[in-house]
N, C-alpha and C positions, 0 to 999 in steps of 0.2 A: 272845280276844273283844274286847279293846280296840282292835283294828283296825277294828271296825264301830261306827257311831253308830246306835243304835235310834231310829227315827222314830215308829212307832206299831204296836200290836198289830192284826193282821189277823184272827186266828180263835183258836178255843179248842175243844179236844176231849178225847177220852178219854186219848190217848197223849201229848200235847204241845200246846204253843202256838206260833203262827206270828206272826212280827214282820216289818214292813218296816224295812229298815236300809239304811245307805249305807257303803260301803267308804272309809275315811278317805284311804287312798292313791290310789285309782283313781277315786273318786266314783261308782262303779257301784252302782246301786240293786239290792238283792238281798232275798230273802225268807229268813228264818232260823227254822227250826223247832227248838225246845228241847224234848227228850224229858223226861218227867215223872219217869221212873225213873232210878235211879243206874246208872252203868256203871263197873266197876272194872278193866277191861282192854280192850285193842284187840280182843283175840279175841272178847270179848263183843259189842262194837260191831259187828264185821264179821259176826257171826252174824244180825244183823237181816235180815230178808227184804227190806225197803225198800233197805237198802244194797247187798246182793248183787245185786238185780236192776238197780237204777239204775247201778251201776259197769259193767254189761255192755250196757245199752241207751243208744245214742247216736243220736239221730234228731231232725229237726227238729219232729216232732210228738209228742215225749215231753220233758217238763220236765227241764231239765239240772241235775244235781247237781254243783255247783261245787267243794265242799269239805266234809269232815267234820271237826269239831273236838271233841276231848274235854278239858274243863278243869275241874279240881276235881271229877272223877268226874260231871260233867255232860256230856251229848252234845248237840251241835248240828249241824244239816244246813244248809248254805248252798245255796240254790236261785237259779236266775234268777228275776227278778221279772216277773209279768204283772199286768195292771190289775185283772182280776176274774174270776169264773167264770161258766159258762153258767147256772147257777141264778139268779145276780144279774141277768144280762142278761134272762132270761126274765121274772123276777119284777117287774122295773122297767118292762117294756115296757107300754104301753096300746094299741098297735097290733100287729097280726100281723106276723111277720117276712116279708119277701119271700122268695119260694121260691129265688131265686139265692143268697142268703145261706145258707139251710139247706143247700143243695146244696153250696157251697163248704165250709162248716164240717164238714159230715158227711164229705166226701171226705177231708178232712184227718184227721179222727178215725180213719176206716177205714184210712187209710195207716199211722197210728201203731199200730192194732191188727194189721194185717198184720205189720208189722215185729217187734211184741212176740211174736206167736204164732210167727213164723218163727224167732225166736231162742230158742224154748223156753219161753216164759212165757204164762200167761193171767192177767188183771188181777184179776178176781173182785169188784171194787167199782166198776164203771162206773156213773156217775150224773152229773148236771150239776154238782154241786158239785166234782167231780174233773176237770172239763174247764176249763182256764184259757184266758182270751181276752184278746187284745190286738189291737184293730182287726181286721184280716183273718186273724190267726193264732189257731189253736186248738191247745192241747197237753194230752196226757194226764198226769195227775198222781196222787199218792198211791198208791205201790205197797206199802203195808204189808200188804195181803192177797195180793199176787201169789204165784203158785205155778209151779213148773215143771211143763210139760205132761207130761214123762216121770217126774216123781216119783210115788211109789207111793201109790195110794189105800189106804184110805179117807181122804177129806178131812172137814173139819169141815162140818156142815150149816148153820152159822149165818154166812153171809157176805153181803155187800152190803146196801145199803138195801132195805127190803121192797118199795118201789114199783117196783124194777128188777130183782128177784130172779126168777131162771128157775124154772119149774114144778118141774123135777127137784130143785132145791134145796129148794124149799118142802115137797116130799114126801119129804125127808130121804134123797135118794140119796147114797150115798158115792163114786159113781164118775163125777161130772160133770167137765166139761173145758172147753176154750175156747168151746164154743157158748153157755155162759152169758153170755159177753160180747156175743154177738151178740143174744140176747134182750134185754139191757139196752139195746142201741143201737136196736132196734126201738121200744121204749118212749120212749127219749130223743127219737128222731126225731119221734115222734107229738106229744111235748111241745113241741118246737120249732115245730111248725104251730099247735097250739092254745093255747099258753101255759098249759096244764093238764096234770097227770099222766094218762096213760092208764089206769093200774091202781092207784088211790089207796087200797090196802086199809088198814084199821085194825088188822088182825091177819093172822096167816098164813092162817087159814081164810077170812077176808074177802078176802085177796089172791087166793086161788084162785077165790073167787066172782066177783071183778071180771074175772079173765082169762076164766073161763067165759062171762060176760056179753057178752064181745066176740068171743072166738075160738070160742065154742060148746064144748059138753062133749066131751071126748076119748073116742074109741071104741076098740074092739079093732083097727080098721082104721087109725085115725089115730095112736094111740100105745099100743100093746100094753104096753110096759114101764111106762108111767105108770099103767095100771090095776093092774099087780101092786104097784107101789109104794104105791098108795092102799090096796090090799087088805091089805097088810103092816101098815099102820097103822090098819085100820079106818076108813078115810076114804070117804065116799061123795060124789063129784062132784055139784054142783048141775046140773040139767038145763036147758040152754039151747040154742037154736039160734044158729048164728053171726050176729053183726051185722057187715055189711060196714063196713070202716074208711071207705069212701067216704061213708057216712052220717054218721059221726062227725067226720071231717076233711074238711069240704067245700071247703077251700081248698087241697088237695093234688092234684097232677096225677095221672092213672092210673098212671104208672110209679112214682110215690112210694107210692101206695097198695099196689101190687104188692110193693115192696121191703119196706115195713113189715110186710105180712102174711107175707112169706117169713121175716123175721127173728124174728117172734113166733110161729112154729110150736110147737105143743106138743112134738113129738118133736124133740130136739136133733139127731138124724141127718139130719133134713129141712131144717134151717136152713142158708142158705149159710155159707161160711166168709167171713172179712173180704175175701179176695182175690176171691172170686166176687161178693161184694156190690159191689166196686169195678167190676166189669164189667157191672153192671146197666144197662139202658137209661136209668135215672134220671140217670145221670152222662154220657150221650151228648150233651151240650151244653157250651158254653163256661162255664168256672169260673175263678175268680180265685184264685191261691195265691202264697205268696211265692217269690222266685227261689230261696231257700235249699233248697226242696224239689226243685229240679230236678236229681235224681241220676240214676245210670245203672245201678244194679245190678238186673237182671231177677229176677223171682221165678218159681220153677217153678210148674207148674200145681197148684192145690190143689182138693180135693174136699171135700164136707161130711164131718164127723167121723162116719164109719160106725159107729164102736164106742162112741160116746158114749151111755151109759146114763143113765137118770135115776134125765124125768117129762113181753034188750033192754039196751042201753047203760045204765050207771049214771050218776048225777049226779057231776060232777067236783068233787073237794074243792079248797077254796082253799089257797094255799100256806101260810097261817098255820097250817093243821092238818097240815103236812108231818111225816111220821114222822122223828124224829131220836134215838129212844131205843135204836136197835140198838147192842149193844155187840159189838165184834170178838172173835173167838177168834184167838189168834195162836200157831200152832205154828211149829216151825223145821225147815227142809229144807236139805239141802247144795246148793250151786249148782255144777253141772258144765258149765254152758253155755259155748259158744265165745264168744270176744271179738269183737264184731262191728266191722265197718268203719264209719267215720262216714258218714252221709248216705246209707245205701243205702235209698232210698225209691221206687225205680222198680219197679212191678209190672205185669205183664200176665197176664190169666187167660183161658182160653178154654173154649168148650163148656158153659157153664152155662145151664139153662133155669129162667126164673122165670115161672110162670104160663104164658102162651102165648108168651112172648118168648124166643127163643134169642139169645145174645149171643156174639159173637166179638170181642174187644177187642185191637187190636194196639198196641204201644207206639212212639211216636215222641218224640223229644226226651228219651228217658230215662224217660217217664212216661205221656204221654197219647196217646189215639186221634187219628188224623190229622185228624179233623173238628173238633178243638177249636181254638179261637183263644184265646191266652192273653196278656193284658197282663202287665206286670211292675210291680205296685205296690210302693211302698216298704213293707217288712214291719214297720216301726216299730222302736222302740228295744228294748234288752236287756229281758228279761222274767222273772214268778214264780208260784209257787203260792200260792193263798190258799185257805185251808179254813175255812169258816164254823163248824167244830165244834171248834177248837183253843183251851188256857188256861194259867194259870200264869204267874208273872213271870219275866223273863229276867235272869239275873244277868250282869253285865259286869266280871268281876274282871280283875285285872291280873297274876295269879300265872301261874307257868309252865304252858303248855298243850300238849297233843298235837294236831296238826292235820296234814292232808294234802289236796292236791288229790283229787278223786274219781277220777282217772285215773292218779295217781302211785303209787309204791311206798309200802307201809304202813311208817310209822316212828313211834317214840315216843321218850321220853327216853332209853331204854336201847338205842337202836339198832333196826335193822330187825326186823320181825316175820317169822316163818318159818311 
């Protein structure tokens, strides 16, 4: 760790602290996350879900893990550095965001989710704090709760920050999957428009109340599995008629309202996949993205997750009351995913109906429908994760250390790990 000069602490949380630092040899600015618990072997380090997922996910819209270092039984992750996260951007604004920026950032986030889901993972903790921002660039961060899509249920029922938690998770389903990421994206998209959370529940029961007040009470026709989940825990849904999002989010275009409504469906099987969301008419206009995202790997057609089981507008809470008390559960699963190629971010999806709009999106230049005009802005400098929930002090000892680049063979003092 003596190769890095610590500049300042960026965040503090349950599992570790994040610091801004500078590589003394290259002058690169990085973010270093120090885990709070001790690690006594490389095998123990590599069992961490965050390490296993990030070593396999290499995409312009996913934060890059540069290096993992174990020194004096302390574990450090070295990430690329980004200026801030989406929560900070939204909290500090005094004027609404332009829709063009929302469209641009949302497109990048969904590109990242398509890649993550395609390579066998779902994030489980999508929220503004885990979306890092640098100018026109947005990247998905914090894979501490990520799971493999093909891993065996049941999963823990306590994932993600409450305001972005899908109803099937709130109702304690053990068989949720990638659609929980899309529900969170619907809530995040609404927050980008209004600068206020869409479902700011003060408890799990109040969270369901908030969802019902906007989306209406689920019925046997709209979500039969959700009624079974509620009956199993003796929960009765509050009775509400749906409130159109167009009445709550008056600065959003009809296509944006349609997409948010689709992603926030009660039934996870009725939510679009990330790839289908990218083909929505909301994105059929010019957007600006970094040239680094111009890749050429096509994605096969994806459909909603058919086997995903679960689950009048309320005043919006200010950010000062934001719920940060959720504590993560951290199980361990083995990672059998395939090693992806770098930069595979080109996707086309066909034949998805959103409301009344049926979309067929063709890919040109590796990624975009032919109607789009794309300037090539400077994507900015090398960038990092900042997590406002991170603590503890970082030791910068000079003793012998184990370290390796994230994509290099694993080694330690005693030779290669097997």
